[in-house]
C-alpha positions, 0 to 999 in steps of 0.5 A: 421763116415759116411759122407755127401759129397756134389757135385755142379756143373754149366755149365758157369762161369756166373752161381752161385753155391749158390742155390746148395750150400745152398740146400746141407749144410741144407741136413747136407753135411760138405764137398762140392766139386764145380765146373764151368765146362760143364757136357760134359768136362771129364776134371771135376778136382773136381768130380775126386778129390771127388771121390778119396777122399771117403771112406766106408760109405760116401754118395755123395749128389747132388741136382739133377742128372743133376748136376752130369752127362749130359748122361746115360752112364756118370751117370752110370760111376760116380755112379759105381765109387762112389759105388766101394768105397763102398760110397753111392749116393743121390740126393735130387730132386730124392730120388728114386736114392739112391744106399743104398736102394734095388730100388736105386740099381735096378735103377743102374742096369737099368742105366748100361743097358741103358748105353749100349744101348747109347754106342752102337747107339754112336758107330752105328752112328759114323760107319754109318756116316763114311761108307756114307762119303767114299761112297759119295768119302769124304776123312777121316781125315783133307782135305789138302789145296792143290794137289798133282799137286801142291805141284809139280808145287810149289816145281818147281817154287820155284826150278826156283827162283820164290820168296816165297811170290809170290808163297804163294800168287798164291796158298792162303798158307803161306810163311812158307808152300812154303818153307817147300814144296820146301826144301822137308821138306814137305815129301809127296810133296818131294816123288812125285816130286822125282818120276816125275823126 
């Protein structure tokens, strides 16, 4: 027997799901998965659980498509997962997004194309940003708080008997960082110190 399965989501804990749930129940949804999570949150537990429980002939119903996904790429990906289960997707506010109709299937194909374009644009922007940063001499990755020369100096000062706290204060780092560098557990500083000796 075909089932109507509702999915309701709000993006913050302070918001209420009541209006969405009321609309979904009125439409005939017997089971409703409820989520309080951002659309950008890839760990939406209830959404994953809903998709896993879908059976052939089920209809996933949302009040608006933005309750399901935040971007075209996400929307296409989620709707594709639903249709692969041989289930249908329907939005109350956007009835044209109905995968049971030829128009809905056409819209899904268009969404797929838009999702590809969106993914390519993100990749291009990321690559351009990285290239620009390297060109400007910016180091990629997490910046080191202290230089190689400072690491060498820390190790030498500690070997000469200076107190951990005194060295830490001078370089604006923690005692444990000084201890790590001085003991050789900071492999970068130990390697530099060995080379210089």
